[in-house]
Every structure is written in structure tokens, then in C-alpha cells.
N, C-alpha and C positions, 0 to 999 in steps of 0.2 A: 591579624582579622579586617583592614577594612580592605585585603583583596578579595577574606569570606563572597560581601553580596555581591561582585563585584561578574564574579564566579557565577556563584547562584545565581545569579541571572542573566549572563550568558547559555548557559545549561536551563534555563526554563521558556526561552529564550529564542534557541535552538531546538524541542519536544516541541513549538509553537507554531514555529517553522514544518517540522517534520507532520505535523497534526494537520495543519493549512496543506500539504501538497499532497499528502492523503487523503483527508474528504475530497481536496477536485480532481484527484484521480478517482477515483469511486462517481461523482460524482458522475463526469464527462462520460464514465467505461454506462449507467444507469440512463444516460439518456440519449438511447436507440434513436431516435428521430433526427436529434440533426445530425450523431457522427454511429451512422449504420455500421460503419465499414471495417471494425476492428473487431479482433475475433480473440482468443485468449484462450489458454491452455491454461491444466492443471500442472502445479511446481514446475513454469518453463522459467526462470529469473527472466527477469528486467532491472535497470537502472532508472530511476527517477532523484534528480536531484543528490546525487552524488551514494544513493542508497541502496541498499540490493532487494527487491518483495520477487514473491512470489503471490500465486492464487492457487487453494486447493478442492478435490473436489466439491462444488458448492455455493462456491466464491467467495470463499474467504481470505480476502485480505491480510499476510502478515512481512513483515520486514524479515529480512534477516541479518542482523546484527555480526560484532566482528566475537569470535568465542564461540556461537552457540553449532548443535548438528545440524545436518546434513535438511534435516527436517523438524522445524522450531524459531524460534524467534517472537517478534512483538507484534499480538497480535491490532488488525489495527482497522477492522469495518468489515462490512461486508457485500454482495449483490444481491439480491433478492433474485429466487427460484431459479421466477419469469426474464431477468436481466441474463442470471450466466447462461442460463440454456440459448436466450437469444445466442447467447456474445459467444461459446465453446465453437469448434470445427468440428462439426457429424460429419467429419467425410470417412 
């Protein structure tokens, strides 16, 4: 029973680290003044902290966890419509 507490603490710390990384990513992408040149494409996968993420149309951020289907995963947050339209490549 002694290890259960440690395992639970480790899972919680990992979850908090994921949330922090995801929130920092969304905050950076939302900052179009200081980071104007970053573009996004719907469903284009990228890695962050050893995990795979993608945005759906409309700026919704998802993390692909092992075992998830092609589209699906854990919802992590979103960009506002204004920021999403600024960040997508309109060429």
C-alpha cells in the first residue's frame, strides 16, 4: 500500500506538467504581438514534451494519447477565433 501513494503522486505530477505545457503553448500562440510568425494547420501533428498534439479546425488543441484513433484524444484547450484565423496559413 505504501507505493500506491507514490504512484498516484507521480501521475498527478505528470498530469500537472502536461497541463502547464499545454497552457504555455496556448498562451504563446495567443500572443500574436510577440510571436507573429507562427502558423498552424488543422490536424498537423507536432510534439511537445514527448507527447503528440494537433489542432482541429477552429483552434481546438488535442493530445493524442496511446491507443486513440486517428482523430480523438484528450481535449487540452483552444485558441480564440481571432487568433486561430491569424495563425492558419491562408495561402
